[in-house]
VEXRO-202548 format. One record per residue (C-alpha): residue in three letters; z, x, y. Coordinates in steps of 0.05 Angstrom, whole numbers. Layout:
// VEXRO-202548
<rec Ala,<Z,X,Y>>;
...
//
This chain:
// VEXRO-202548
<rec Met,<586,-827,575>>;
<rec Thr,<511,-833,582>>;
<rec Ala,<521,-843,659>>;
<rec Ser,<576,-784,664>>;
<rec Leu,<520,-736,624>>;
<rec Gln,<464,-764,675>>;
<rec Met,<501,-755,740>>;
<rec Gly,<522,-689,716>>;
<rec Ile,<450,-669,701>>;
<rec Val,<431,-697,770>>;
<rec Val,<487,-659,810>>;
<rec Gly,<469,-599,765>>;
<rec Tyr,<397,-598,789>>;
<rec Leu,<415,-612,861>>;
<rec Leu,<465,-554,864>>;
<rec Leu,<408,-509,827>>;
<rec Ala,<356,-526,882>>;
<rec Leu,<407,-506,934>>;
<rec Gly,<418,-440,898>>;
<rec Val,<339,-427,900>>;
<rec Gly,<339,-450,978>>;
<rec Leu,<395,-400,989>>;
<rec Ala,<354,-345,948>>;
<rec Ala,<295,-361,982>>;
<rec Tyr,<323,-360,1055>>;
<rec Arg,<347,-280,1047>>;
<rec Val,<269,-268,1043>>;
<rec Thr,<250,-318,1095>>;
<rec Asp,<229,-299,1170>>;
<rec Arg,<242,-337,1232>>;
<rec Ala,<174,-355,1247>>;
<rec Ala,<139,-418,1242>>;
<rec Glu,<81,-394,1196>>;
<rec Asp,<130,-369,1147>>;
<rec Phe,<174,-428,1145>>;
<rec Tyr,<114,-481,1137>>;
<rec Leu,<69,-440,1096>>;
<rec Ala,<108,-376,1069>>;
<rec Ser,<67,-329,1102>>;
<rec Arg,<10,-349,1064>>;
<rec Thr,<26,-311,1003>>;
<rec Phe,<21,-354,942>>;
<rec Gly,<1,-335,877>>;
<rec Thr,<-37,-372,826>>;
<rec Val,<20,-398,786>>;
<rec Val,<66,-419,851>>;
<rec Leu,<4,-451,885>>;
<rec Leu,<-16,-493,828>>;
<rec Phe,<51,-516,808>>;
<rec Thr,<79,-530,878>>;
<rec Val,<17,-576,883>>;
<rec Phe,<31,-606,815>>;
<rec Ala,<103,-621,825>>;
<rec Thr,<95,-644,897>>;
<rec Leu,<38,-688,880>>;
<rec Leu,<57,-721,811>>;
<rec Ser,<128,-726,810>>;
<rec Ala,<161,-791,794>>;
<rec Phe,<101,-825,786>>;
<rec Thr,<84,-792,721>>;
<rec Phe,<153,-813,701>>;
<rec Phe,<153,-886,722>>;
<rec Gly,<85,-915,749>>;
<rec Gly,<36,-880,704>>;
<rec Pro,<67,-908,637>>;
<rec Asp,<87,-972,663>>;
<rec Thr,<10,-985,684>>;
<rec Ala,<-11,-959,614>>;
<rec Tyr,<43,-1005,584>>;
<rec Ala,<18,-1063,623>>;
<rec Phe,<-57,-1053,618>>;
<rec Gly,<-75,-1003,563>>;
<rec Pro,<-84,-923,563>>;
<rec Glu,<-148,-925,597>>;
<rec Trp,<-103,-901,662>>;
<rec Ile,<-112,-833,628>>;
<rec Leu,<-187,-838,647>>;
<rec Val,<-170,-861,715>>;
<rec Met,<-113,-809,729>>;
<rec Gly,<-126,-753,679>>;
<rec Leu,<-205,-742,679>>;
<rec Met,<-229,-784,741>>;
<rec Asp,<-178,-767,791>>;
<rec Gly,<-166,-693,763>>;
<rec Leu,<-236,-675,768>>;
<rec Ile,<-253,-707,841>>;
<rec Phe,<-189,-675,870>>;
<rec Ala,<-203,-607,837>>;
<rec Leu,<-275,-614,871>>;
<rec Leu,<-245,-637,937>>;
<rec Trp,<-194,-579,930>>;
<rec Tyr,<-257,-537,938>>;
<rec Val,<-296,-575,987>>;
<rec Val,<-238,-587,1030>>;
<rec Gly,<-183,-533,1012>>;
<rec Tyr,<-231,-472,1008>>;
<rec Lys,<-262,-483,1075>>;
<rec Gln,<-192,-501,1105>>;
<rec Trp,<-166,-432,1077>>;
<rec Leu,<-222,-392,1103>>;
<rec Leu,<-209,-419,1175>>;
<rec Gly,<-130,-409,1169>>;
<rec Gln,<-140,-334,1144>>;
<rec Arg,<-185,-321,1202>>;
<rec Tyr,<-146,-361,1259>>;
<rec Gly,<-78,-377,1229>>;
<rec Tyr,<-82,-448,1223>>;
<rec Val,<-19,-481,1199>>;
<rec Thr,<-41,-556,1200>>;
<rec Leu,<-104,-592,1187>>;
<rec Gly,<-96,-622,1262>>;
<rec Glu,<-96,-555,1290>>;
<rec Leu,<-161,-535,1255>>;
<rec Leu,<-192,-601,1279>>;
<rec Gly,<-166,-594,1349>>;
<rec Asp,<-194,-518,1360>>;
<rec Arg,<-262,-544,1325>>;
<rec Phe,<-267,-594,1382>>;
<rec Gly,<-230,-561,1434>>;
<rec Ser,<-188,-628,1436>>;
<rec Arg,<-110,-638,1437>>;
<rec Ser,<-124,-714,1427>>;
<rec Ile,<-157,-702,1363>>;
<rec Arg,<-105,-663,1340>>;
<rec Ala,<-53,-709,1355>>;
<rec Leu,<-93,-763,1328>>;
<rec Val,<-96,-733,1262>>;
<rec Ala,<-25,-718,1257>>;
<rec Gly,<-7,-789,1287>>;
<rec Val,<-47,-824,1233>>;
<rec Ser,<-15,-774,1177>>;
<rec Leu,<51,-790,1201>>;
<rec Phe,<40,-865,1206>>;
<rec Trp,<27,-868,1126>>;
<rec Leu,<73,-811,1111>>;
<rec Phe,<139,-840,1131>>;
<rec Pro,<133,-899,1088>>;
<rec Tyr,<120,-856,1035>>;
<rec Val,<182,-812,1043>>;
<rec Met,<225,-883,1044>>;
<rec Leu,<194,-898,975>>;
<rec Gln,<224,-831,946>>;
<rec Gln,<285,-840,976>>;
<rec Ile,<289,-919,959>>;
<rec Gly,<270,-893,885>>;
<rec Ala,<318,-843,883>>;
<rec Gly,<376,-879,907>>;
<rec Gly,<363,-946,865>>;
<rec Ala,<361,-896,801>>;
<rec Leu,<424,-864,816>>;
<rec Ala,<449,-940,824>>;
<rec Ala,<425,-957,753>>;
<rec Leu,<451,-892,725>>;
<rec Thr,<524,-910,741>>;
<rec Asp,<520,-982,736>>;
<rec Gly,<534,-991,814>>;
<rec Thr,<591,-940,818>>;
<rec Val,<547,-897,858>>;
<rec Pro,<517,-949,913>>;
<rec Phe,<453,-944,936>>;
<rec Ala,<460,-922,1007>>;
<rec Ala,<510,-866,975>>;
<rec Gly,<461,-842,925>>;
<rec Ala,<400,-841,972>>;
<rec Thr,<442,-797,1027>>;
<rec Leu,<467,-748,971>>;
<rec Ile,<396,-732,952>>;
<rec Thr,<373,-731,1022>>;
<rec Gly,<426,-688,1047>>;
<rec Phe,<415,-635,990>>;
<rec Met,<340,-635,1007>>;
<rec Ile,<355,-627,1082>>;
<rec Ala,<400,-570,1063>>;
<rec Tyr,<353,-523,1022>>;
<rec Val,<287,-549,1058>>;
<rec Val,<319,-525,1131>>;
<rec Leu,<345,-460,1096>>;
<rec Ala,<283,-442,1062>>;
<rec Gly,<221,-474,1079>>;
<rec Met,<155,-479,1040>>;
<rec Arg,<181,-413,1001>>;
<rec Gly,<243,-449,973>>;
<rec Ile,<200,-517,963>>;
<rec Ala,<147,-478,925>>;
<rec Trp,<202,-437,882>>;
<rec Thr,<234,-503,862>>;
<rec Asp,<167,-538,848>>;
<rec Thr,<147,-488,801>>;
<rec Leu,<212,-495,764>>;
<rec Gln,<206,-568,767>>;
<rec Gly,<125,-569,744>>;
<rec Ala,<146,-529,678>>;
<rec Phe,<207,-573,663>>;
<rec Met,<163,-638,673>>;
<rec Leu,<111,-608,623>>;
<rec Val,<163,-589,569>>;
<rec Ala,<200,-656,577>>;
<rec Val,<143,-704,569>>;
<rec Trp,<115,-668,512>>;
<rec Ser,<182,-661,477>>;
<rec Ala,<193,-738,488>>;
<rec Leu,<126,-754,457>>;
<rec Leu,<134,-705,398>>;
<rec Trp,<207,-742,390>>;
<rec Val,<184,-811,388>>;
<rec Leu,<130,-792,338>>;
<rec Val,<177,-764,290>>;
<rec Ala,<227,-818,304>>;
<rec Val,<178,-873,286>>;
<rec Asp,<173,-892,212>>;
<rec Gly,<101,-882,198>>;
<rec Gly,<85,-851,263>>;
<rec Val,<14,-863,294>>;
<rec Gly,<-4,-908,243>>;
<rec Thr,<53,-960,255>>;
<rec Ile,<40,-957,329>>;
<rec Asn,<-36,-975,322>>;
<rec Ala,<-16,-1028,275>>;
<rec Gly,<32,-1057,326>>;
<rec Leu,<-22,-1052,384>>;
<rec Ala,<-76,-1082,338>>;
<rec Ala,<-31,-1141,331>>;
<rec Thr,<-5,-1154,399>>;
<rec Asn,<-57,-1122,444>>;
<rec Pro,<-119,-1105,408>>;
<rec Glu,<-158,-1090,473>>;
<rec Phe,<-114,-1025,482>>;
<rec Leu,<-152,-997,425>>;
<rec Ala,<-220,-1003,450>>;
<rec Leu,<-244,-984,523>>;
<rec Gly,<-249,-1027,580>>;
<rec Ser,<-212,-1091,595>>;
<rec Gly,<-211,-1144,645>>;
<rec Phe,<-169,-1093,688>>;
<rec Tyr,<-207,-1030,669>>;
<rec Thr,<-272,-1052,702>>;
<rec Pro,<-318,-993,725>>;
<rec Gly,<-311,-1010,799>>;
<rec Thr,<-234,-1020,791>>;
<rec Met,<-228,-950,761>>;
<rec Leu,<-268,-912,807>>;
<rec Thr,<-238,-951,866>>;
<rec Phe,<-172,-923,834>>;
<rec Ala,<-199,-854,828>>;
<rec Ile,<-235,-842,891>>;
<rec Ser,<-181,-875,933>>;
<rec Ile,<-129,-839,908>>;
<rec Ala,<-163,-772,897>>;
<rec Phe,<-192,-772,973>>;
<rec Gly,<-119,-796,998>>;
<rec Val,<-90,-743,954>>;
<rec Ala,<-136,-691,993>>;
<rec Met,<-113,-718,1061>>;
<rec Phe,<-36,-718,1039>>;
<rec Pro,<1,-673,1090>>;
<rec Gln,<44,-644,1042>>;
<rec Val,<-18,-621,995>>;
<rec Asn,<-73,-613,1043>>;
<rec Gln,<-22,-561,1079>>;
<rec Arg,<-20,-520,1019>>;
<rec Phe,<-102,-504,1017>>;
<rec Phe,<-70,-456,1076>>;
<rec Thr,<-18,-417,1032>>;
<rec Ala,<-60,-379,978>>;
<rec Ala,<-55,-304,982>>;
<rec Ser,<-127,-295,963>>;
<rec Glu,<-198,-328,954>>;
<rec Thr,<-189,-314,879>>;
<rec Val,<-115,-350,874>>;
<rec Leu,<-151,-412,911>>;
<rec Lys,<-211,-417,866>>;
<rec Arg,<-171,-399,801>>;
<rec Ser,<-119,-460,819>>;
<rec Phe,<-171,-511,832>>;
<rec Ala,<-209,-491,768>>;
<rec Leu,<-142,-500,726>>;
<rec Trp,<-118,-565,760>>;
<rec Pro,<-155,-617,710>>;
<rec Leu,<-128,-582,654>>;
<rec Leu,<-65,-580,679>>;
<rec Val,<-55,-658,701>>;
<rec Leu,<-81,-674,628>>;
<rec Leu,<-32,-634,603>>;
<rec Leu,<20,-681,636>>;
<rec Phe,<-14,-746,641>>;
<rec Val,<-38,-753,568>>;
<rec Pro,<35,-750,535>>;
<rec Ala,<63,-791,592>>;
<rec Phe,<18,-848,595>>;
<rec Leu,<14,-849,513>>;
<rec Leu,<85,-862,513>>;
<rec Gly,<73,-921,560>>;
<rec Thr,<20,-952,515>>;
<rec Trp,<62,-932,455>>;
<rec Gly,<117,-978,479>>;
<rec Arg,<69,-1039,476>>;
<rec Gly,<54,-1016,405>>;
<rec Leu,<132,-1015,384>>;
<rec Gly,<145,-1079,409>>;
<rec Leu,<190,-1054,467>>;
<rec Glu,<204,-1102,526>>;
<rec Ala,<206,-1074,599>>;
<rec Asp,<204,-1127,657>>;
<rec Ile,<155,-1082,696>>;
<rec Gly,<152,-1137,755>>;
<rec Ala,<228,-1131,764>>;
<rec Gly,<226,-1055,779>>;
<rec Glu,<245,-1039,701>>;
<rec Ser,<203,-980,672>>;
<rec Ile,<183,-970,604>>;
<rec Leu,<192,-899,594>>;
<rec Pro,<271,-901,598>>;
<rec Val,<264,-965,549>>;
<rec Val,<226,-920,497>>;
<rec Leu,<271,-862,506>>;
<rec Ala,<336,-897,494>>;
<rec Glu,<302,-931,428>>;
<rec Tyr,<281,-868,395>>;
<rec Thr,<312,-805,429>>;
<rec Pro,<387,-782,434>>;
<rec Ala,<429,-800,497>>;
<rec Trp,<433,-736,521>>;
<rec Phe,<357,-725,514>>;
<rec Ala,<339,-791,547>>;
<rec Ala,<388,-773,605>>;
<rec Leu,<350,-703,614>>;
<rec Val,<286,-739,618>>;
<rec Val,<307,-793,671>>;
<rec Ala,<350,-747,714>>;
<rec Gly,<292,-697,715>>;
<rec Ala,<250,-763,740>>;
<rec Ile,<303,-768,794>>;
<rec Ala,<299,-693,809>>;
<rec Ala,<216,-705,809>>;
<rec Met,<228,-752,866>>;
<rec Met,<259,-694,910>>;
<rec Ser,<198,-648,895>>;
<rec Ser,<158,-699,933>>;
<rec Ser,<204,-711,985>>;
<rec Asp,<220,-647,1010>>;
<rec Ser,<149,-621,1019>>;
<rec Met,<137,-689,1055>>;
<rec Leu,<197,-675,1103>>;
<rec Leu,<172,-604,1113>>;
<rec Ser,<96,-624,1128>>;
<rec Gly,<124,-681,1168>>;
<rec Ser,<163,-634,1209>>;
<rec Ser,<104,-587,1222>>;
<rec Tyr,<50,-643,1239>>;
<rec Phe,<98,-672,1294>>;
<rec Thr,<124,-599,1319>>;
<rec Arg,<51,-566,1323>>;
<rec Asp,<3,-622,1334>>;
<rec Ile,<46,-669,1377>>;
<rec Tyr,<104,-634,1411>>;
<rec Arg,<73,-568,1424>>;
<rec Pro,<6,-591,1455>>;
<rec Leu,<24,-650,1488>>;
<rec Val,<95,-629,1510>>;
<rec Asp,<104,-553,1508>>;
<rec Asp,<44,-511,1495>>;
<rec Gly,<82,-444,1511>>;
<rec Leu,<134,-451,1460>>;
<rec Ser,<153,-387,1425>>;
<rec Glu,<150,-378,1351>>;
<rec Thr,<230,-371,1350>>;
<rec Ala,<238,-437,1389>>;
<rec Glu,<191,-471,1345>>;
<rec Asp,<222,-449,1283>>;
<rec Arg,<282,-479,1309>>;
<rec Leu,<246,-541,1329>>;
<rec Gly,<219,-548,1258>>;
<rec Arg,<278,-541,1221>>;
<rec Ala,<312,-600,1267>>;
<rec Gly,<247,-641,1259>>;
<rec Val,<263,-635,1181>>;
<rec Val,<335,-667,1193>>;
<rec Ala,<309,-718,1240>>;
<rec Phe,<249,-742,1198>>;
<rec Ala,<299,-748,1136>>;
<rec Val,<348,-781,1171>>;
<rec Gly,<304,-830,1203>>;
<rec Ala,<270,-847,1136>>;
<rec Leu,<339,-851,1100>>;
<rec Ala,<358,-906,1154>>;
<rec Ala,<299,-948,1145>>;
<rec Ser,<304,-939,1074>>;
<rec Val,<376,-966,1070>>;
<rec Trp,<355,-1018,1118>>;
<rec Ala,<300,-1038,1081>>;
<rec Glu,<331,-1041,1016>>;
<rec Ala,<391,-1087,1037>>;
<rec Glu,<357,-1134,1089>>;
<rec Ala,<278,-1132,1085>>;
<rec Phe,<264,-1134,1012>>;
<rec Gly,<324,-1161,963>>;
<rec Ala,<338,-1128,896>>;
<rec Ala,<287,-1176,857>>;
<rec Thr,<230,-1159,900>>;
<rec Val,<237,-1083,920>>;
<rec Gly,<197,-1052,860>>;
<rec Ser,<138,-1090,875>>;
<rec Ile,<138,-1080,942>>;
<rec Leu,<147,-1006,937>>;
<rec Val,<87,-1002,893>>;
<rec Asp,<42,-1042,941>>;
<rec Ile,<64,-997,1003>>;
<rec Gly,<49,-931,957>>;
<rec Asp,<-23,-957,945>>;
<rec Leu,<-34,-978,1012>>;
<rec Ala,<-12,-905,1033>>;
<rec Phe,<-62,-870,982>>;
<rec Gly,<-117,-913,1017>>;
<rec Gly,<-94,-901,1088>>;
<rec Phe,<-95,-827,1076>>;
<rec Ala,<-158,-832,1045>>;
<rec Gln,<-191,-864,1106>>;
<rec Leu,<-185,-784,1139>>;
<rec Ala,<-219,-755,1084>>;
<rec Leu,<-298,-767,1095>>;
<rec Pro,<-297,-755,1172>>;
<rec Val,<-262,-688,1166>>;
<rec Val,<-309,-669,1109>>;
<rec Val,<-362,-686,1160>>;
<rec Ala,<-333,-645,1210>>;
<rec Leu,<-320,-584,1161>>;
<rec Tyr,<-394,-578,1147>>;
<rec Trp,<-435,-610,1196>>;
<rec Arg,<-449,-573,1256>>;
<rec Arg,<-472,-636,1300>>;
<rec Thr,<-402,-675,1293>>;
<rec Thr,<-373,-684,1357>>;
<rec Gly,<-301,-699,1371>>;
<rec Thr,<-320,-766,1401>>;
<rec Gly,<-352,-780,1331>>;
<rec Leu,<-294,-760,1292>>;
<rec Ala,<-243,-795,1333>>;
<rec Ala,<-284,-859,1327>>;
<rec Gly,<-294,-852,1253>>;
<rec Val,<-219,-842,1235>>;
<rec Val,<-199,-899,1284>>;
<rec Ala,<-254,-950,1262>>;
<rec Ser,<-234,-943,1190>>;
<rec Gln,<-158,-940,1197>>;
<rec Ile,<-168,-1005,1241>>;
<rec Ala,<-212,-1037,1188>>;
<rec Tyr,<-166,-1011,1132>>;
<rec Ile,<-103,-1043,1168>>;
<rec Val,<-139,-1107,1185>>;
<rec Phe,<-162,-1124,1117>>;
<rec Asn,<-93,-1104,1091>>;
<rec Phe,<-43,-1134,1137>>;
<rec Leu,<-71,-1193,1172>>;
<rec Pro,<-63,-1259,1130>>;
<rec Glu,<-123,-1290,1163>>;
<rec Thr,<-169,-1248,1130>>;
<rec Gly,<-148,-1273,1066>>;
<rec Val,<-137,-1206,1036>>;
<rec Gly,<-76,-1190,1004>>;
<rec Ser,<-49,-1115,1003>>;
<rec Leu,<-65,-1107,929>>;
<rec Thr,<-145,-1109,946>>;
<rec Leu,<-145,-1040,953>>;
<rec Phe,<-152,-1039,878>>;
<rec Ser,<-185,-1105,864>>;
<rec Asp,<-253,-1124,848>>;
<rec Ala,<-253,-1172,910>>;
<rec Tyr,<-320,-1148,934>>;
<rec Leu,<-375,-1135,885>>;
<rec Gly,<-330,-1102,845>>;
<rec Trp,<-301,-1049,892>>;
<rec Gly,<-234,-1045,928>>;
<rec Ile,<-230,-1052,1001>>;
<rec Ser,<-214,-980,1006>>;
<rec Ile,<-280,-952,991>>;
<rec Tyr,<-318,-995,1043>>;
<rec Cys,<-270,-977,1096>>;
<rec Met,<-280,-905,1078>>;
<rec Leu,<-360,-911,1077>>;
<rec Phe,<-347,-950,1143>>;
<rec Gly,<-311,-889,1176>>;
<rec Leu,<-365,-844,1152>>;
<rec Leu,<-420,-887,1178>>;
<rec Val,<-390,-894,1246>>;
<rec Thr,<-375,-815,1248>>;
<rec Val,<-445,-792,1240>>;
<rec Ala,<-470,-848,1286>>;
<rec Val,<-424,-832,1342>>;
<rec Ser,<-438,-763,1334>>;
<rec Ala,<-513,-767,1335>>;
<rec Ala,<-504,-807,1397>>;
<rec Thr,<-457,-763,1436>>;
<rec Ala,<-456,-689,1459>>;
<rec Ala,<-405,-636,1441>>;
<rec Asn,<-347,-622,1481>>;
<rec Pro,<-363,-555,1517>>;
<rec Glu,<-297,-531,1498>>;
<rec Ala,<-312,-541,1425>>;
<rec Asn,<-310,-475,1374>>;
<rec Val,<-370,-495,1331>>;
<rec Asp,<-396,-422,1321>>;
<rec Asp,<-328,-400,1301>>;
<rec His,<-324,-450,1248>>;
<rec Phe,<-383,-435,1208>>;
<rec Gly,<-414,-379,1168>>;
<rec Leu,<-350,-357,1143>>;
<rec Arg,<-342,-315,1084>>;
<rec Ala,<-275,-291,1051>>;
<rec Asp,<-260,-222,1070>>;
//
């Protein structure tokens, strides 16, 4: 009964998302700017919730509560306070400058902006290439997660490949139809649902537990007293700051998040959105991560290392089957709210920053629009094929959960390596294209070497470990990229075709 109910809710959401896509299609122009940026018309609510749903999605339902269950509730500080505040600051530092330039010159991607700033097609392609390198496996993570969740919901009746294909097919349909506008509309609904669902779950469990918070805290004091105090062997200051800084800076460079900096309808919308961001993430993270912590205090067990999540265990124990089904199905839908945006951004980065400048710079708006929609299909199908192969051949069912976590952590750090060179380019007139390229390439190579080559003696989890004076390798690679960008820029001359004056001294109209 539960599996049928969950599948019914999932299919219902898929149909709802497709319906929203069809509605958005009716008001979508056949132009690349409208397809990718909804003609820069987002108001505060839509902009805030589309970033919210795109960024947080299934991690809130699974990864965050699992971390709190395993290590304690300080994860709220890492993600809710530190990461929420740092990303809000970056939204202003990076996003506001991008918005100003996008309004003035019509930029659609970060690579397009930087390519014009330095008068270099190579810069444009480099930024897009690095972004696509880290984006592709991140799309795979969502598809593997969704396919695995459907297989688990139906006890294998819907195989992994069929479930992943079903969800990918629906995503392709409404993304191709409606582009950014349809995605943002569904994201707004999804974000509101996430808030209602997680707070309802928290209150439901609190009422269902005999003795409420007192019983939960007594359980924690008996089994994990360190959960009731600040700090532990895992939550060292270096580890917490490495997590928060790497994730926040990585998020600012995520194509699906960064591109939304261009979509605000006005300066007021943009500033109001990043001012409200820390409050919104706290409203979501606090109840979700408390539920994970409470699972430990209530004596519930989940084999996190084998891919089992604590949140469904808590819900199954203390809430009705229909409510647990609704929340779990919502988590699957949340994966879609990330994947669809990644597909659209991946398509725009390839179409505008690689194909257009390197293959056909005279591409018309209509032709680019068609190519962009075809790019969504190609990107989604390619990631789906890789996901099915990886799940069946490369990983194996016993280890897929832990490997996906490692890949996700690595992707955050990989995107974070772009952030400081980009900030320097946006605010230091003396930055040269050679300096930016050197900083990006140097930090990426250092990060990949330390995380992938076994002879370095550093495993993939070093991103968030205390291996080097209490700080993860991601921070050192970011600083290395910053130093290289500044040093090489100081030693090289600007490209005569660079548009330096056009990119500085801008103010909102």
